[in-house]
C-alpha angles and dihedrals in degrees: 000000000000106000127173139164113276096236091049091047092054095045091048090067090072100237099092138033120237088257092051091049092054091049091051091049093049093052092051097251094128127079128186115200089345096308125109111245120195100178115094093199093058113118127233129196110228091203098060113005126090121215128194128188116200088343096308119116120233119224099229113206134130094238135016126224118190133184112216127190095216115213127205119274096039124107124226097239140104094240140001129177095215108028137045114257134211089250089058088063094060112102116240094251091060100041121113135181110265095022112159140160114267096226129341139273117195117255091257095042120097138196141052117019127163122218120195145148092221109102096183092052092049091052091051095054095042103043112107087217089065092055093213103172126234119197125202140179110222130186117203132192094244145019128315105222133194087251091059092045091053092048091054089050094055099034131275122246103225112209090317088290101105142336116240125232114261110284136175127247121185127182108238104176144334127233131180093260098042150314132285117223135186112226125195116196135181095194138038113219120173110293086341102165093042092049093046091056093043086060085069097042095261127125124210111235098175129024125180128173113217104170145025118188102328094325117111125203108263107252090211093062112096119211108286095023126113139182138184118271120238118238088253091054091050088056091050089056092058096048116119116217129177116235110256107216094186120072 
């Protein structure tokens, strides 16, 4: 069983302080399993009880895991005085105390980003030692050659600072102003994909993450939208998979 005081349960959802939760309980705005409860020190079982506040149901779970379709112009941070953050995009009913992005996408990069309040989980899916793959679509201002593809496969020396782990680059399509490639990584160094291409004189003009682990970005999510992950999707995120270099 996973029991906790009612006022603490409500405040843990991130919408109300502990003081606010007690006030809501006192005025009869809180129901447990359909019955009004006016005692803040009552206990609820997260595994089997339902709680509503002012008629809205709480999603009781120890941690929250959200899939966000990150748009351009938003920073991967919990707060910023000058720019909108990915946490700002989360609707009130899904917000939690301690919510943060598990990893970063550059301000001009779009696609799949995970938000959670579970630090251990975030470490597991981001650690290079875990080899959880991330897949991106990247457009560059030139041509993706066989030489570049082979260099990605063996590891790219980035400005004599470090050599990347082997990755996989596949040519997807060619346009007049540049090529689109599909990049599979097992690590996430600072500006890694951009710096790898710069090593060959190419600049990334569009970058979009489509997968982490075995979890794909939900095609129904519009840029700026997010939704909770199912337990099965959380497991897909933490699935290690070796890069297959042969099609």
